[in-house]
N, C-alpha and C positions, 0 to 999 in steps of 0.2 A: 684371240683374231674372233674378231663380231663380220657376219655381211647379213648386208642388203638380199634379198631376194627378192629377185625382180620375173611376172612371170609375160615374156615377148610375148607368144599367142595364144591362143585353146583355138584349135581347126585349123587352126589356120587366119583366126580374121583380127589385127592386134591388136592390143591395148592399149590406151593409152595408160605411160611411165604415170597421168598427174595425178590421175585417181585406183589404176590399180584393177578395173576392172571394167564390162561389158556394162554395157546398158536394164538397166532396170535395178530387180530387186537383188540386194546380199543376202547368199547365201553363210551362217558361224556356222561352226562346227559339231554342238547340237541337233539340230537340225539338217546334214548328212550328214553322220553315224544313225535320225532317224530311217533319211530313203534308205544310209546302207542293208541296217535290217529288217527293214520292208523288201527288201531290192532278190535278199535269200532271203524266203521264204519265212520266216522270223525270229531270223539269231539272232538272242537276246545281245540286247544294246548296248549288255559292257563286252561280250564279245566284240560289234563289232564298233565302239572309240576302239579298240585295239589293233582292231585292222586297219583303221584309218586309222592314227598313229603309227601305227608302222609305218605305215604309206611315206608319209608326212616328213620323220624321220629317218624312210632308206635317201626320199628326194634330198637331206638335206647333207646324206652321209655320200650321194653322193659331186653336189656339189660344194664339199669341202677337200674331195681329190680330184676330180677336173673342171670346177667355177661354170661346170655347162648340164645341163640332162635333158635329154631332151623324150620324149615318152610320145611317139607312133600319132596323130592324127588325135594327140588331142596337147601338146601343148610343148613347148622350149622355156626352159627356168636355165636364169642364170645367177652367181652371187657373185663380188663384189665386196672390197674388202669398202666397212668402215672407216676413216681415219679420225684415227685419235681417241680407240675404244681397244 
């Protein structure tokens, strides 16, 4: 089964399903890992990358189990089956 993941809201703001992001620049995983490492007092980036992976894997697992993951004050993620895959 393949899932299509949609983040419906971030901090109370709706996100367009057309481009699935808020206005402005986008952040890739490398930048996210760098910021996490910096915020955690210079945590090694390899460890920060494992933490970021763990968060997204946990969200994906929750979506497979329940089809909806809500993280208070952050967002709601939903999943749907992709037909034919």
